[in-house]
C-alpha positions in Angstrom: 6.9 -9.5 10.4 9.8 -9.1 8.5 12.9 -7.4 9.3 12.3 -4.5 6.6 8.9 -3.6 8.0 10.7 -3.5 11.6 14.3 -3.6 12.7 15.0 -1.9 8.9 12.5 0.8 8.8 14.4 3.0 8.6 15.7 1.4 5.3 12.4 1.0 3.6 11.6 4.4 4.1 14.5 5.5 2.0 13.9 3.0 -0.6 10.2 4.3 -0.6 10.4 7.7 -0.7 10.4 8.5 -3.8 8.2 11.9 -5.2 3.9 11.0 -4.8 2.6 14.5 -5.3 0.9 14.0 -8.4 -0.3 11.0 -7.1 -1.4 12.3 -4.2 -3.3 15.0 -5.9 -5.1 12.6 -8.2 -5.9 10.3 -5.2 -7.5 13.7 -3.3 -9.8 14.2 -6.4 -11.0 11.0 -6.3 -11.4 10.8 -2.7 -13.7 14.2 -2.1 -12.7 13.1 1.2 -12.1 15.5 4.1 -11.1 12.2 6.9 -8.8 9.8 5.3 -7.5 6.1 7.2 -4.8 4.8 5.3 -3.9 1.0 6.9 -0.7 0.0 6.7 0.5 3.3 6.5 4.6 2.6 7.2 6.7 5.6 7.5 3.7 8.1 6.4 5.0 9.7 3.5 0.9 9.1 1.9 -0.1 10.3 5.4 2.1 13.6 5.1 0.9 14.3 1.4 -2.7 13.8 2.1 -2.0 16.3 5.5 -0.7 18.7 2.6 -3.7 18.6 0.9 -6.1 19.8 4.0 -7.4 16.1 5.0 -7.6 15.0 8.2 -5.3 11.7 8.5 -5.3 8.6 10.4 -2.9 6.3 9.8 -2.1 2.2 11.6 0.6 0.1 11.3 1.4 -3.4 12.9 5.2 -2.6 13.3 6.0 0.2 16.3 9.0 1.3 14.4 6.7 2.3 11.1 4.3 4.1 14.0 7.2 6.1 15.4 8.3 6.9 11.9 5.1 8.3 10.6 4.3 10.2 13.9 7.2 11.8 13.4 6.7 13.0 9.9 3.2 14.0 10.2 3.6 16.0 13.7 0.5 17.9 14.9 -1.2 17.1 11.2 -2.3 13.5 12.2 -2.3 10.5 14.3 -1.1 7.2 13.6 -2.2 4.4 16.1 -0.4 0.8 15.7 -3.1 -1.6 15.1 -3.0 -4.9 13.0 -5.0 -4.1 9.7 -7.0 -7.1 10.2 -8.2 -6.5 13.3 -8.7 -3.2 14.7 -11.2 -0.4 16.2 -10.5 3.1 16.5 -14.0 3.9 17.1 -14.8 6.5 14.5 -15.8 6.5 10.8 -14.0 8.2 8.1 -15.7 9.4 4.6 -12.7 8.5 2.6 -9.5 5.9 2.9 -6.2 4.8 0.8 -3.9 1.7 0.5 -1.5 2.3 -1.9 1.7 -0.2 -2.9 0.4 -3.2 -2.8 -0.3 -3.5 0.8 -3.2 -5.6 0.7 -1.0 -8.4 -0.8 0.4 -8.8 2.2 -3.6 -9.9 3.4 -5.4 -13.1 2.6 -9.0 -12.4 1.3 -11.1 -11.5 3.7 -8.6 -10.6 6.2 -9.6 -7.1 6.3 -11.4 -4.7 8.6 -11.7 -1.5 7.1 -16.3 -1.7 6.4 -16.4 -0.9 9.9 -14.4 2.0 9.8 -15.8 3.9 6.4 -19.4 6.0 6.5 -21.7 4.4 3.5 -20.2 5.3 0.1 -17.1 6.4 1.1 -14.2 6.3 -1.5 -11.5 3.8 -0.8 -8.7 4.0 -3.4 -6.8 0.4 -2.7 -3.7 -0.3 -5.4 -3.2 -4.0 -6.1 -1.5 -5.7 -8.3 -3.2 -8.9 -10.7 -1.7 -11.3 -12.5 -3.0 -13.6 -15.6 -3.5 -17.2 -14.8 -0.1 -19.0 -16.6 1.4 -16.0 -15.7 5.7 -16.0 -14.9 7.0 -14.5 -12.4 7.4 -10.7 -13.0 11.3 -9.6 -13.8 11.5 -7.4 -10.7 12.2 -4.1 -10.2 15.5 -2.4 -9.7 16.0 1.4 -8.8 18.3 3.4 -6.6 17.4 6.0 -3.6 19.0 8.2 -1.1 18.5 10.3 1.7 21.1 12.4 3.2 24.5 10.6 3.6 22.9 7.1 2.8 22.1 5.8 -0.3 21.1 2.2 -1.4 20.4 0.2 -4.5 17.0 -2.0 -4.3 16.0 -5.0 -5.9 12.5 -6.3 -5.4 11.6 -9.6 -7.1 9.0 -12.0 -7.8 10.6 -15.3 -7.5 7.9 -18.1 -7.3 4.1 -17.0 -9.0 1.5 -20.2 -8.1 -1.1 -18.5 -9.5 -3.5 -21.5 -8.8 -2.6 -21.6 -5.4 -2.8 -17.5 -5.4 1.0 -17.5 -3.7 3.8 -14.7 -5.1 7.0 -15.3 -3.1 9.2 -12.3 -2.9 12.4 -11.8 -2.8 14.0 -8.4 -1.3 17.3 -6.8 -1.2 18.6 -3.8 -0.1 22.0 -3.0 -0.3 23.4 0.2 1.8 25.6 2.0 -0.3 27.1 5.4 1.4 26.6 6.1 5.0 27.1 4.8 8.5 25.6 0.9 7.4 27.5 1.1 4.4 28.5 -2.4 3.0 25.1 -4.0 4.6 22.8 -5.8 3.1 19.2 -6.6 4.1 17.7 -9.7 2.3 14.3 -11.0 3.0 11.6 -13.1 1.3 8.0 -12.0 1.3 4.9 -14.5 1.0 1.9 -12.4 -0.3 -1.3 -13.2 -2.1 -1.4 -13.2 -5.9 -4.8 -11.8 -7.1 -6.5 -12.6 -10.5 -9.1 -10.6 -11.8 -11.4 -13.4 -11.3 -10.4 -13.5 -7.4 -9.9 -10.2 -6.9 -13.5 -9.7 -8.1 -14.1 -12.9 -6.1 -13.2 -10.9 -2.8 -15.3 -8.1 -4.1 -18.2 -9.4 -4.0 -18.2 -10.9 -0.6 -17.2 -7.5 0.8 -19.5 -4.6 1.4 -17.7 -3.1 -1.4 -19.0 -2.3 -5.1 -15.7 -1.6 -7.4 -16.5 1.7 -9.0 -13.6 1.9 -11.1 -10.3 0.7 -12.0 -6.8 3.1 -13.4 -4.0 2.2 -14.5 -1.2 3.4 -12.1 1.9 2.6 -14.2 0.8 5.6 -16.7 3.0 7.9 -14.8 1.1 11.1 -14.2 -2.0 10.0 -15.9 -3.7 7.0 -14.1 -6.2 6.1 -17.0 -9.5 4.0 -16.3 -8.9 0.7 -17.9 -11.1 -2.7 -17.8 -11.9 -4.7 -14.2 -9.7 -7.8 -16.3 -7.2 -5.6 -16.3 -3.7 -6.8 -15.4 -0.6 -5.2 -13.8 1.6 -4.5 -11.1 0.2 -0.8 -10.2 -3.7 -1.0 -10.5 -5.4 1.4 -8.6 -8.9 0.6 -7.2 -11.7 2.7 -6.6 -14.1 0.8 -4.1 -17.4 2.7 -3.0 -18.8 1.1 0.7 -22.1 0.0 -0.2 -23.7 -1.8 2.8 -23.9 -1.7 6.8 -20.8 -4.3 8.2 
């Protein structure tokens, strides 16, 4: 676990705290669920948005600091547990689940423990970017974020991409512009899985899930359906549990 998800979880929470209200509306419509699980829930902003829309929400995260942030954000409107999404047991099932902002890129193929926690035919909406064979590293994302007196400049770049080995090395850099930590810079390298449409399809084929549809999350406010062979960094994949685990 990197410093950004633990010691500097507060900065991560600010950096990724953009408006997700339209996206949450779309997810609720796709899920058609009353109980929703989010693995790798981070600071809980998606859990909060889904709870605001009437869902009974539960989240897990392996970072104690992220769990603390989520619990503070949700209050009594949901539950959050400290657990590793590659191996956890909640002794209950859900009729829907979500996993946004490429959280699954932190895992290797097969390292997921979701099927045993979902009801048959439950929808699982996962955001997983897919790359093409021979693709060069992405130019990256650059933005600013603020909360209260703290403002940040954020750079997140894919500095090395090995599609053959299925590895993407991404560098995050957060510069604190104002606030109590002004002048600090938090910079780290994250080794992630690089999925192609082919390797992603193979992983789904080997799982208890079927792919129902793929959507382009990069088209703000629309999320149009696209072909399963599409590539891009903001793809949503609608999965359905079709086999007993």
